[in-house]
VMD Tcl script that draws the C-alpha trace (Angstrom):
set ca {
  {-22.25 -17.48 -0.24}
  {-21.16 -16.18 3.69}
  {-18.27 -15.22 4.26}
  {-15.84 -16.67 6.87}
  {-16.10 -12.58 8.58}
  {-20.20 -12.20 7.47}
  {-19.68 -9.30 4.94}
  {-21.05 -9.23 1.68}
  {-19.48 -10.33 -1.06}
  {-18.22 -6.67 -2.40}
  {-18.24 -5.33 1.29}
  {-14.67 -3.80 2.36}
  {-13.51 -4.43 5.89}
  {-13.10 -1.56 8.49}
  {-10.68 1.24 7.77}
  {-9.16 3.66 9.40}
  {-6.31 6.01 9.24}
  {-4.78 7.58 12.40}
  {-2.19 10.19 10.75}
  {0.95 11.32 13.19}
  {0.98 7.53 14.68}
  {5.34 8.72 15.48}
  {7.15 11.85 16.79}
  {9.86 11.77 14.69}
  {9.20 10.84 11.32}
  {8.46 13.64 8.71}
  {5.12 11.79 7.89}
  {3.23 8.73 9.67}
  {-0.09 6.65 10.20}
  {-1.05 3.93 11.55}
  {-3.41 2.31 8.84}
  {-6.40 -0.46 9.80}
  {-7.30 -3.00 7.02}
  {-10.46 -4.72 9.52}
  {-6.98 -6.73 11.16}
  {-4.41 -5.57 9.20}
  {-2.82 -2.96 11.23}
  {0.62 -1.39 9.31}
  {2.85 1.56 9.99}
  {4.32 3.77 7.94}
  {7.24 6.39 8.00}
  {8.53 8.56 5.25}
  {11.87 10.09 5.63}
  {13.09 12.91 3.90}
  {16.76 12.57 3.18}
  {18.85 15.06 1.67}
  {20.36 12.88 -1.23}
  {19.54 10.34 -3.87}
  {20.75 6.83 -5.33}
  {24.41 7.94 -6.87}
  {22.02 6.83 -9.94}
  {20.01 10.38 -9.24}
  {23.54 12.70 -8.65}
  {22.90 16.31 -10.70}
  {19.73 15.54 -11.93}
  {17.35 17.67 -10.54}
  {15.61 14.17 -10.03}
  {14.19 13.05 -6.80}
  {13.40 9.42 -5.55}
  {10.34 7.93 -3.53}
  {11.55 4.30 -2.48}
  {10.24 1.84 0.66}
  {10.81 -0.82 2.74}
  {8.50 -3.49 3.67}
  {8.91 -6.20 7.46}
  {6.76 -8.25 8.98}
  {7.31 -7.49 12.57}
  {8.11 -11.37 14.30}
  {4.64 -11.69 16.17}
  {2.37 -9.67 13.21}
  {1.07 -13.50 12.16}
  {-0.25 -16.63 14.42}
  {3.41 -17.70 15.13}
  {6.82 -15.89 15.57}
  {8.86 -15.61 11.69}
  {12.51 -15.17 11.96}
  {12.65 -10.64 11.73}
  {14.47 -9.03 8.35}
  {18.17 -8.37 10.64}
  {19.47 -6.64 7.01}
  {18.71 -6.62 3.64}
  {21.66 -8.92 2.68}
  {19.36 -11.22 4.53}
  {15.89 -9.67 3.53}
  {13.37 -12.72 2.54}
  {11.94 -13.40 -1.24}
  {8.61 -12.15 -0.13}
  {9.65 -8.90 1.86}
  {12.12 -8.04 -0.68}
  {9.27 -7.89 -3.59}
  {6.48 -6.60 -1.54}
  {8.55 -3.11 -0.95}
  {9.69 -3.24 -4.51}
  {5.72 -3.02 -5.21}
  {5.37 -0.59 -2.91}
  {8.06 1.81 -4.53}
  {6.64 1.33 -8.07}
  {2.85 2.27 -6.82}
  {3.99 5.63 -4.35}
  {6.68 6.43 -7.99}
  {3.68 6.39 -10.05}
  {2.30 9.39 -8.56}
  {5.06 11.21 -8.21}
  {6.46 14.28 -9.85}
  {10.09 13.71 -9.23}
  {11.02 17.51 -10.86}
  {8.74 18.94 -8.11}
  {10.35 17.10 -5.89}
  {13.88 18.04 -6.42}
  {17.27 15.99 -5.42}
  {15.83 14.59 -2.65}
  {15.19 11.00 -1.10}
  {11.88 9.81 1.17}
  {11.86 6.23 2.64}
  {9.09 5.06 3.26}
  {8.85 2.22 5.76}
  {5.94 -0.04 6.25}
  {5.52 -2.43 9.35}
  {3.30 -4.98 9.90}
  {1.93 -4.90 13.95}
  {-0.58 -7.54 12.97}
  {-1.38 -9.01 9.70}
  {-4.84 -10.35 8.82}
  {-4.29 -10.35 5.03}
  {-3.58 -7.61 3.08}
  {-0.69 -6.40 4.19}
  {1.12 -4.68 0.88}
  {-2.47 -3.46 -0.34}
  {-2.42 -1.49 3.17}
  {1.42 -0.48 3.30}
  {0.98 1.23 -0.18}
  {-3.02 3.12 1.28}
  {-1.54 4.06 4.26}
  {2.38 4.09 2.27}
  {0.73 7.38 0.54}
  {-0.85 9.11 3.33}
  {2.19 9.11 5.04}
  {4.53 10.71 1.66}
  {1.23 13.46 1.38}
  {2.18 14.38 4.80}
  {6.38 14.42 4.66}
  {5.04 15.91 1.20}
  {3.35 19.09 2.55}
  {5.89 20.01 4.77}
  {8.44 19.71 2.63}
  {5.53 22.72 0.69}
  {4.89 24.33 3.79}
  {8.32 25.19 4.74}
  {9.48 25.83 2.00}
  {11.81 23.88 0.56}
  {10.22 22.89 -2.60}
  {7.59 24.52 -3.83}
  {4.66 22.87 -5.41}
  {3.37 19.51 -3.75}
  {5.36 16.29 -5.98}
  {1.69 14.22 -5.63}
  {-0.36 14.27 -9.23}
  {-2.91 12.35 -7.20}
  {-3.32 9.55 -4.64}
  {-2.45 6.44 -4.86}
  {-3.81 2.86 -3.34}
  {-4.37 -1.25 -3.48}
  {-7.26 -3.83 -2.85}
  {-7.79 -7.26 -2.16}
  {-9.81 -9.23 -4.84}
  {-9.72 -12.83 -5.19}
  {-12.66 -15.70 -5.91}
  {-13.02 -17.41 -2.90}
  {-15.65 -20.72 -2.72}
  {-16.30 -19.91 -6.56}
  {-17.46 -16.66 -6.09}
  {-15.75 -12.80 -6.29}
  {-14.55 -10.99 -3.46}
  {-12.85 -7.92 -2.21}
  {-10.73 -7.42 -0.08}
  {-9.64 -10.70 1.33}
  {-9.13 -11.05 5.28}
  {-6.79 -14.25 6.21}
  {-9.40 -17.18 5.86}
  {-10.64 -16.08 2.68}
  {-6.70 -15.59 1.03}
  {-5.20 -18.86 2.47}
  {-8.17 -20.55 0.15}
  {-8.83 -18.65 -2.94}
  {-8.71 -20.01 -5.49}
  {-7.50 -16.98 -7.49}
  {-5.73 -13.79 -5.70}
  {-5.38 -10.78 -6.68}
  {-4.28 -7.18 -6.81}
  {-5.17 -3.85 -7.70}
  {-3.01 -0.80 -6.95}
  {-5.47 1.81 -8.56}
  {-4.92 6.02 -8.77}
  {-7.42 8.00 -6.76}
  {-8.20 9.37 -10.80}
  {-9.28 5.36 -11.30}
  {-6.23 4.49 -13.88}
  {-4.75 1.00 -12.68}
  {-1.43 1.81 -11.70}
  {0.03 -1.81 -11.43}
  {-2.24 -5.84 -11.56}
  {-0.88 -9.12 -9.85}
  {-2.96 -11.79 -10.62}
  {-2.90 -15.61 -9.86}
  {-4.49 -18.44 -10.19}
  {-3.91 -20.61 -7.04}
  {-6.17 -23.28 -7.47}
  {-6.85 -23.23 -10.92}
  {-7.05 -21.66 -14.36}
  {-9.52 -17.76 -13.98}
  {-11.46 -16.69 -16.76}
  {-12.34 -12.96 -18.74}
  {-15.17 -12.65 -17.04}
  {-14.00 -13.62 -13.66}
  {-11.55 -11.27 -14.68}
  {-13.75 -8.59 -14.94}
  {-15.84 -9.26 -11.99}
  {-12.37 -8.42 -10.35}
  {-11.67 -5.47 -11.76}
  {-14.56 -4.53 -10.75}
  {-15.01 -5.41 -7.51}
  {-11.02 -3.43 -6.77}
  {-12.68 -0.10 -9.11}
  {-15.04 -0.18 -6.37}
  {-12.54 -0.73 -3.15}
  {-10.40 1.75 -3.92}
  {-12.33 4.55 -4.22}
  {-13.20 3.68 -0.77}
  {-9.90 3.60 0.08}
  {-9.12 6.96 -1.94}
  {-12.33 8.34 0.38}
  {-10.99 7.19 3.73}
  {-7.35 8.78 2.05}
  {-8.80 12.73 1.43}
  {-10.96 12.40 4.87}
  {-7.16 11.90 6.79}
  {-5.25 14.44 4.90}
  {-7.90 16.82 5.07}
  {-8.69 16.27 8.91}
}
mol new
graphics top color blue
foreach p $ca { graphics top sphere $p radius 0.5 }
foreach p [lrange $ca 0 end-1] q [lrange $ca 1 end] { graphics top cylinder $p $q radius 0.2 }
display resetview
């Protein structure tokens, strides 16, 4: 099988993570996964949601949106949380869960970090790119808190990243672009820590049910892809 862009079945798209992409946010990156590009900004707030007040625990949450011409046709702008479409609401909850999986909330202290993920160009895998880039933005913000003496230690216990895998033309492939994702028989998003543990797996048989053997192939591809993403994250953080 030849993939639309000529990649091997287990090959990732080119990855680029540019730190400090905007000047005001405590943590900011532009992440590119092939033609998918997402700006991730992390904002530190000296407050927590009401349910965490006086607990000594911090919170990390996320917001996600796709800009109107991120795709080949214009999509309406989400102008308020009340009008947030179901897809965006589900994705931003996913991003928040993924990031919190590697946060020591006691070490963070009673403050909140909001990670805004804005898709400026979409070609498949926007939620995965948001998690991967959002983690680096979160790391930058947390490092500034440590360096300035606001908190005593880095509250991040591991890295976290996400990649898609799926069954396209009856073969398991890694890191689907839009041409593949829109015709995938099975679509799966795999979120993992840098130490190789799974945080969340989202898998759906779009065209037909899938077998245990196919799931095993997708899990293996997810592990391969997340290892590549973890290396890209560490390279950006060490730069």
